[in-house]
C-alpha positions as protocol buffer text, in pm:
chain_id: "A"
residue {
  index: 1
  type: MET
  ca { x: 10739 y: -12272 z: -14011 }
}
residue {
  index: 2
  type: LYS
  ca { x: 10699 y: -12538 z: -14280 }
}
residue {
  index: 3
  type: TRP
  ca { x: 10746 y: -12898 z: -14174 }
}
residue {
  index: 4
  type: THR
  ca { x: 11036 y: -12957 z: -14409 }
}
residue {
  index: 5
  type: ARG
  ca { x: 11214 y: -12657 z: -14260 }
}
residue {
  index: 6
  type: ALA
  ca { x: 11157 y: -12781 z: -13906 }
}
residue {
  index: 7
  type: VAL
  ca { x: 11310 y: -13121 z: -13985 }
}
residue {
  index: 8
  type: HIS
  ca { x: 11593 y: -12941 z: -14166 }
}
residue {
  index: 9
  type: TYR
  ca { x: 11681 y: -12754 z: -13846 }
}
residue {
  index: 10
  type: LEU
  ca { x: 11677 y: -13083 z: -13655 }
}
residue {
  index: 11
  type: ARG
  ca { x: 11898 y: -13255 z: -13911 }
}
residue {
  index: 12
  type: ASP
  ca { x: 12138 y: -12961 z: -13915 }
}
residue {
  index: 13
  type: LEU
  ca { x: 12171 y: -12969 z: -13536 }
}
residue {
  index: 14
  type: ALA
  ca { x: 12232 y: -13345 z: -13541 }
}
residue {
  index: 15
  type: THR
  ca { x: 12504 y: -13298 z: -13804 }
}
residue {
  index: 16
  type: THR
  ca { x: 12659 y: -13023 z: -13591 }
}
residue {
  index: 17
  type: CYS
  ca { x: 12659 y: -13248 z: -13283 }
}
residue {
  index: 18
  type: ALA
  ca { x: 12826 y: -13524 z: -13484 }
}
residue {
  index: 19
  type: GLY
  ca { x: 13087 y: -13282 z: -13617 }
}
residue {
  index: 20
  type: LEU
  ca { x: 13174 y: -13156 z: -13270 }
}
residue {
  index: 21
  type: HIS
  ca { x: 13217 y: -13511 z: -13148 }
}
residue {
  index: 22
  type: GLU
  ca { x: 13442 y: -13607 z: -13441 }
}
residue {
  index: 23
  type: ARG
  ca { x: 13640 y: -13282 z: -13434 }
}
residue {
  index: 24
  type: PRO
  ca { x: 13623 y: -13148 z: -13076 }
}
residue {
  index: 25
  type: ASN
  ca { x: 13653 y: -12773 z: -13031 }
}
residue {
  index: 26
  type: PRO
  ca { x: 13877 y: -12699 z: -12730 }
}
residue {
  index: 27
  type: ILE
  ca { x: 13678 y: -12381 z: -12661 }
}
residue {
  index: 28
  type: ILE
  ca { x: 13351 y: -12574 z: -12616 }
}
residue {
  index: 29
  type: ARG
  ca { x: 13375 y: -12761 z: -12286 }
}
residue {
  index: 30
  type: LEU
  ca { x: 13014 y: -12880 z: -12255 }
}
residue {
  index: 31
  type: ALA
  ca { x: 12992 y: -13241 z: -12376 }
}
residue {
  index: 32
  type: VAL
  ca { x: 12660 y: -13312 z: -12550 }
}
residue {
  index: 33
  type: VAL
  ca { x: 12625 y: -13689 z: -12595 }
}
residue {
  index: 34
  type: ARG
  ca { x: 12273 y: -13736 z: -12736 }
}
residue {
  index: 35
  type: LEU
  ca { x: 12013 y: -13536 z: -12925 }
}
residue {
  index: 36
  type: TRP
  ca { x: 11643 y: -13624 z: -12901 }
}
residue {
  index: 37
  type: ALA
  ca { x: 11342 y: -13493 z: -13092 }
}
residue {
  index: 38
  type: VAL
  ca { x: 11058 y: -13389 z: -12861 }
}
residue {
  index: 39
  type: GLY
  ca { x: 10701 y: -13266 z: -12900 }
}
residue {
  index: 40
  type: GLU
  ca { x: 10537 y: -13145 z: -13220 }
}
residue {
  index: 41
  type: VAL
  ca { x: 10808 y: -13260 z: -13458 }
}
residue {
  index: 42
  type: LEU
  ca { x: 10716 y: -13620 z: -13364 }
}
residue {
  index: 43
  type: GLY
  ca { x: 10360 y: -13580 z: -13494 }
}
residue {
  index: 44
  type: PRO
  ca { x: 10197 y: -13562 z: -13838 }
}
residue {
  index: 45
  type: VAL
  ca { x: 10320 y: -13327 z: -14109 }
}
residue {
  index: 46
  type: ARG
  ca { x: 10202 y: -12970 z: -14043 }
}
residue {
  index: 47
  type: ASP
  ca { x: 10332 y: -12622 z: -13981 }
}
residue {
  index: 48
  type: VAL
  ca { x: 10501 y: -12571 z: -13643 }
}
residue {
  index: 49
  type: GLU
  ca { x: 10630 y: -12266 z: -13459 }
}
residue {
  index: 50
  type: ARG
  ca { x: 10945 y: -12417 z: -13308 }
}
residue {
  index: 51
  type: VAL
  ca { x: 11139 y: -12742 z: -13286 }
}
residue {
  index: 52
  type: THR
  ca { x: 11189 y: -12881 z: -12936 }
}
residue {
  index: 53
  type: VAL
  ca { x: 11491 y: -13098 z: -12861 }
}
residue {
  index: 54
  type: ALA
  ca { x: 11639 y: -13266 z: -12555 }
}
residue {
  index: 55
  type: LEU
  ca { x: 12016 y: -13239 z: -12529 }
}
residue {
  index: 56
  type: GLU
  ca { x: 12183 y: -13492 z: -12301 }
}
residue {
  index: 57
  type: VAL
  ca { x: 12507 y: -13374 z: -12148 }
}
residue {
  index: 58
  type: ASP
  ca { x: 12777 y: -13566 z: -11963 }
}
residue {
  index: 59
  type: LEU
  ca { x: 12720 y: -13395 z: -11629 }
}
residue {
  index: 60
  type: PRO
  ca { x: 12586 y: -13517 z: -11292 }
}
residue {
  index: 61
  type: VAL
  ca { x: 12209 y: -13506 z: -11250 }
}
residue {
  index: 62
  type: ASP
  ca { x: 12224 y: -13225 z: -10993 }
}
residue {
  index: 63
  type: GLU
  ca { x: 12406 y: -13003 z: -11242 }
}
residue {
  index: 64
  type: VAL
  ca { x: 12121 y: -13027 z: -11493 }
}
residue {
  index: 65
  type: PRO
  ca { x: 11795 y: -12973 z: -11303 }
}
residue {
  index: 66
  type: TRP
  ca { x: 11475 y: -12947 z: -11503 }
}
residue {
  index: 67
  type: ARG
  ca { x: 11438 y: -12623 z: -11703 }
}
residue {
  index: 68
  type: CYS
  ca { x: 11786 y: -12505 z: -11601 }
}
residue {
  index: 69
  type: GLU
  ca { x: 12089 y: -12452 z: -11821 }
}
residue {
  index: 70
  type: PRO
  ca { x: 12412 y: -12635 z: -11735 }
}
residue {
  index: 71
  type: ALA
  ca { x: 12742 y: -12449 z: -11722 }
}
residue {
  index: 72
  type: GLY
  ca { x: 12856 y: -12379 z: -12078 }
}
residue {
  index: 73
  type: ALA
  ca { x: 12509 y: -12409 z: -12236 }
}
residue {
  index: 74
  type: GLU
  ca { x: 12502 y: -12051 z: -12360 }
}
residue {
  index: 75
  type: HIS
  ca { x: 12844 y: -12081 z: -12522 }
}
residue {
  index: 76
  type: TRP
  ca { x: 12749 y: -12417 z: -12678 }
}
residue {
  index: 77
  type: GLY
  ca { x: 12428 y: -12269 z: -12813 }
}
residue {
  index: 78
  type: ASN
  ca { x: 12607 y: -11973 z: -12970 }
}
residue {
  index: 79
  type: ALA
  ca { x: 12880 y: -12190 z: -13121 }
}
residue {
  index: 80
  type: THR
  ca { x: 12633 y: -12434 z: -13279 }
}
residue {
  index: 81
  type: ARG
  ca { x: 12384 y: -12168 z: -13399 }
}
residue {
  index: 82
  type: LEU
  ca { x: 12124 y: -12321 z: -13167 }
}
residue {
  index: 83
  type: THR
  ca { x: 12036 y: -11979 z: -13026 }
}
residue {
  index: 84
  type: ARG
  ca { x: 11985 y: -11830 z: -13373 }
}
residue {
  index: 85
  type: ASN
  ca { x: 11741 y: -12095 z: -13493 }
}
residue {
  index: 86
  type: PRO
  ca { x: 11378 y: -12162 z: -13388 }
}
residue {
  index: 87
  type: ILE
  ca { x: 11481 y: -12445 z: -13156 }
}
residue {
  index: 88
  type: THR
  ca { x: 11386 y: -12485 z: -12791 }
}
residue {
  index: 89
  type: PRO
  ca { x: 11649 y: -12688 z: -12602 }
}
residue {
  index: 90
  type: LEU
  ca { x: 11570 y: -12894 z: -12295 }
}
residue {
  index: 91
  type: TRP
  ca { x: 11895 y: -12978 z: -12116 }
}
residue {
  index: 92
  type: ARG
  ca { x: 11915 y: -13323 z: -11956 }
}
residue {
  index: 93
  type: SER
  ca { x: 12182 y: -13520 z: -11772 }
}
residue {
  index: 94
  type: ALA
  ca { x: 12305 y: -13833 z: -11946 }
}
residue {
  index: 95
  type: HIS
  ca { x: 12314 y: -14000 z: -11604 }
}
residue {
  index: 96
  type: ALA
  ca { x: 11935 y: -14022 z: -11567 }
}
residue {
  index: 97
  type: PRO
  ca { x: 11651 y: -14110 z: -11803 }
}
residue {
  index: 98
  type: VAL
  ca { x: 11597 y: -13838 z: -12063 }
}
residue {
  index: 99
  type: TRP
  ca { x: 11219 y: -13862 z: -12045 }
}
residue {
  index: 100
  type: ASN
  ca { x: 10980 y: -13711 z: -11792 }
}
residue {
  index: 101
  type: HIS
  ca { x: 10629 y: -13562 z: -11795 }
}
residue {
  index: 102
  type: HIS
  ca { x: 10724 y: -13313 z: -12070 }
}
residue {
  index: 103
  type: VAL
  ca { x: 10986 y: -13506 z: -12264 }
}
residue {
  index: 104
  type: ASP
  ca { x: 10717 y: -13754 z: -12362 }
}
residue {
  index: 105
  type: ARG
  ca { x: 10832 y: -14053 z: -12568 }
}
residue {
  index: 106
  type: PRO
  ca { x: 11117 y: -13871 z: -12744 }
}
residue {
  index: 107
  type: ALA
  ca { x: 11298 y: -14004 z: -13053 }
}
residue {
  index: 108
  type: LEU
  ca { x: 11676 y: -14041 z: -13053 }
}
residue {
  index: 109
  type: VAL
  ca { x: 11822 y: -13850 z: -13348 }
}
residue {
  index: 110
  type: TRP
  ca { x: 12193 y: -13855 z: -13268 }
}
residue {
  index: 111
  type: ASP
  ca { x: 12413 y: -14048 z: -13025 }
}
residue {
  index: 112
  type: ARG
  ca { x: 12787 y: -13998 z: -12996 }
}
residue {
  index: 113
  type: GLU
  ca { x: 12844 y: -14375 z: -13007 }
}
residue {
  index: 114
  type: VAL
  ca { x: 12638 y: -14453 z: -13320 }
}
residue {
  index: 115
  type: GLY
  ca { x: 12605 y: -14118 z: -13499 }
}
residue {
  index: 116
  type: VAL
  ca { x: 12306 y: -13961 z: -13674 }
}
residue {
  index: 117
  type: ASP
  ca { x: 12006 y: -14191 z: -13714 }
}
residue {
  index: 118
  type: GLU
  ca { x: 11891 y: -14133 z: -14072 }
}
residue {
  index: 119
  type: GLU
  ca { x: 11598 y: -14371 z: -14031 }
}
residue {
  index: 120
  type: VAL
  ca { x: 11458 y: -14158 z: -13750 }
}
residue {
  index: 121
  type: LEU
  ca { x: 11503 y: -13839 z: -13950 }
}
residue {
  index: 122
  type: SER
  ca { x: 11335 y: -13995 z: -14254 }
}
residue {
  index: 123
  type: ALA
  ca { x: 11042 y: -14107 z: -14038 }
}
residue {
  index: 124
  type: LEU
  ca { x: 11007 y: -13755 z: -13899 }
}
residue {
  index: 125
  type: GLU
  ca { x: 11017 y: -13603 z: -14249 }
}
residue {
  index: 126
  type: GLU
  ca { x: 10726 y: -13828 z: -14346 }
}
residue {
  index: 127
  type: GLY
  ca { x: 10528 y: -13750 z: -14031 }
}
residue {
  index: 128
  type: ARG
  ca { x: 10580 y: -14101 z: -13891 }
}
residue {
  index: 129
  type: GLY
  ca { x: 10742 y: -13999 z: -13565 }
}
residue {
  index: 130
  type: ASP
  ca { x: 10514 y: -14227 z: -13367 }
}
residue {
  index: 131
  type: ARG
  ca { x: 10701 y: -14527 z: -13510 }
}
residue {
  index: 132
  type: VAL
  ca { x: 11043 y: -14417 z: -13384 }
}
residue {
  index: 133
  type: ARG
  ca { x: 10956 y: -14283 z: -13038 }
}
residue {
  index: 134
  type: LEU
  ca { x: 11028 y: -14448 z: -12706 }
}
residue {
  index: 135
  type: GLY
  ca { x: 10748 y: -14654 z: -12559 }
}
residue {
  index: 136
  type: THR
  ca { x: 10507 y: -14527 z: -12295 }
}
residue {
  index: 137
  type: PRO
  ca { x: 10642 y: -14597 z: -11944 }
}
residue {
  index: 138
  type: PRO
  ca { x: 10421 y: -14769 z: -11685 }
}
residue {
  index: 139
  type: VAL
  ca { x: 10249 y: -14531 z: -11443 }
}
residue {
  index: 140
  type: GLU
  ca { x: 10458 y: -14651 z: -11150 }
}
residue {
  index: 141
  type: GLU
  ca { x: 10778 y: -14587 z: -11345 }
}
residue {
  index: 142
  type: LEU
  ca { x: 10656 y: -14238 z: -11435 }
}
residue {
  index: 143
  type: ARG
  ca { x: 10578 y: -14171 z: -11069 }
}
residue {
  index: 144
  type: GLU
  ca { x: 10929 y: -14275 z: -10966 }
}
residue {
  index: 145
  type: ARG
  ca { x: 11082 y: -14063 z: -11242 }
}
residue {
  index: 146
  type: LEU
  ca { x: 10887 y: -13756 z: -11134 }
}
residue {
  index: 147
  type: ASP
  ca { x: 10973 y: -13810 z: -10766 }
}
residue {
  index: 148
  type: ALA
  ca { x: 11341 y: -13819 z: -10858 }
}
residue {
  index: 149
  type: GLU
  ca { x: 11303 y: -13514 z: -11082 }
}
residue {
  index: 150
  type: LEU
  ca { x: 11123 y: -13325 z: -10806 }
}
residue {
  index: 151
  type: ALA
  ca { x: 11401 y: -13398 z: -10556 }
}
residue {
  index: 152
  type: VAL
  ca { x: 11666 y: -13266 z: -10797 }
}
residue {
  index: 153
  type: SER
  ca { x: 11455 y: -12957 z: -10869 }
}
residue {
  index: 154
  type: LEU
  ca { x: 11407 y: -12886 z: -10498 }
}
residue {
  index: 155
  type: ARG
  ca { x: 11781 y: -12906 z: -10434 }
}
residue {
  index: 156
  type: ALA
  ca { x: 11840 y: -12671 z: -10726 }
}
residue {
  index: 157
  type: LEU
  ca { x: 11581 y: -12425 z: -10598 }
}
residue {
  index: 158
  type: ARG
  ca { x: 11740 y: -12420 z: -10253 }
}
residue {
  index: 159
  type: SER
  ca { x: 12097 y: -12378 z: -10378 }
}
residue {
  index: 160
  type: ARG
  ca { x: 12003 y: -12104 z: -10624 }
}
residue {
  index: 161
  type: THR
  ca { x: 11801 y: -11922 z: -10358 }
}
residue {
  index: 162
  type: LEU
  ca { x: 12110 y: -11918 z: -10137 }
}
residue {
  index: 163
  type: ALA
  ca { x: 12323 y: -11798 z: -10429 }
}
residue {
  index: 164
  type: TYR
  ca { x: 12075 y: -11517 z: -10496 }
}
residue {
  index: 165
  type: GLU
  ca { x: 12070 y: -11411 z: -10131 }
}
residue {
  index: 166
  type: ASP
  ca { x: 12449 y: -11413 z: -10123 }
}
residue {
  index: 167
  type: LYS
  ca { x: 12479 y: -11203 z: -10440 }
}
residue {
  index: 168
  type: ARG
  ca { x: 12184 y: -10967 z: -10394 }
}
residue {
  index: 169
  type: TRP
  ca { x: 12362 y: -10682 z: -10216 }
}
residue {
  index: 170
  type: LYS
  ca { x: 12711 y: -10737 z: -10360 }
}
residue {
  index: 171
  type: PRO
  ca { x: 12863 y: -10544 z: -10652 }
}
residue {
  index: 172
  type: GLY
  ca { x: 12826 y: -10687 z: -11001 }
}
residue {
  index: 173
  type: LYS
  ca { x: 12542 y: -10805 z: -11218 }
}
residue {
  index: 174
  type: LEU
  ca { x: 12257 y: -10975 z: -11038 }
}
residue {
  index: 175
  type: GLU
  ca { x: 12086 y: -11086 z: -11360 }
}
residue {
  index: 176
  type: PRO
  ca { x: 12271 y: -11419 z: -11414 }
}
residue {
  index: 177
  type: VAL
  ca { x: 12202 y: -11531 z: -11056 }
}
residue {
  index: 178
  type: ALA
  ca { x: 11841 y: -11412 z: -11074 }
}
residue {
  index: 179
  type: ASP
  ca { x: 11791 y: -11596 z: -11404 }
}
residue {
  index: 180
  type: ASP
  ca { x: 11929 y: -11916 z: -11251 }
}
residue {
  index: 181
  type: LEU
  ca { x: 11686 y: -11879 z: -10960 }
}
residue {
  index: 182
  type: TRP
  ca { x: 11395 y: -11815 z: -11195 }
}
residue {
  index: 183
  type: ARG
  ca { x: 11475 y: -12123 z: -11406 }
}
residue {
  index: 184
  type: ALA
  ca { x: 11506 y: -12342 z: -11096 }
}
residue {
  index: 185
  type: SER
  ca { x: 11174 y: -12207 z: -10966 }
}
residue {
  index: 186
  type: GLU
  ca { x: 11001 y: -12269 z: -11297 }
}
residue {
  index: 187
  type: GLY
  ca { x: 11140 y: -12622 z: -11315 }
}
residue {
  index: 188
  type: TYR
  ca { x: 11041 y: -12711 z: -10959 }
}
residue {
  index: 189
  type: LEU
  ca { x: 10687 y: -12579 z: -10999 }
}
residue {
  index: 190
  type: ASP
  ca { x: 10645 y: -12755 z: -11333 }
}
residue {
  index: 191
  type: VAL
  ca { x: 10747 y: -13093 z: -11188 }
}
residue {
  index: 192
  type: LEU
  ca { x: 10538 y: -13033 z: -10875 }
}
residue {
  index: 193
  type: ASP
  ca { x: 10232 y: -12968 z: -11092 }
}
residue {
  index: 194
  type: ALA
  ca { x: 10301 y: -13288 z: -11286 }
}
residue {
  index: 195
  type: VAL
  ca { x: 10329 y: -13490 z: -10964 }
}
residue {
  index: 196
  type: THR
  ca { x: 10002 y: -13340 z: -10840 }
}
residue {
  index: 197
  type: ARG
  ca { x: 9823 y: -13421 z: -11167 }
}
residue {
  index: 198
  type: LEU
  ca { x: 9951 y: -13778 z: -11164 }
}
residue {
  index: 199
  type: LYS
  ca { x: 9830 y: -13831 z: -10805 }
}
residue {
  index: 200
  type: SER
  ca { x: 9484 y: -13704 z: -10898 }
}
residue {
  index: 201
  type: VAL
  ca { x: 9438 y: -13964 z: -11170 }
}
residue {
  index: 202
  type: THR
  ca { x: 9594 y: -14270 z: -11004 }
}
């Protein structure tokens, strides 16, 4: 995908977020409060496969564990065309820092209090994302962030394992519960690997 197209998708999503905030849709219950650019789109101009974003939602931390989808995410994605575009969403709680080992120095594109940040989008279009990203956290702060993330992920893994066990032999589709368990497992293992890597270099 051409760079200009990638930034176009990001701008379009930011405009959609702003529109939903200004004109709420009663059918969409998930409240997205901030949109962040993550990963490749923060680098120099080049072709990219997908655009990665972090979407902060107004939900408790335990309802948005790493790599999991909060309640209403699928409906929100369909309503905003997120699922039809080459965008990878990373769902985050607005009640904890957005960044972690993977959401590395993101750039805030839209905030419900201040709107779309045109300066950030212009910087990304020009391949100057490094100038609008968050700063690098100290190692100790990163360690604390990952410890907190790991604890949330472990609680999610346990609760979703119990939900899977409870549903496994009952009538109805097992797929949604199994997918939730898989996402929680993936998230926990990803954070655990990050914690292990950090310990090996500090």
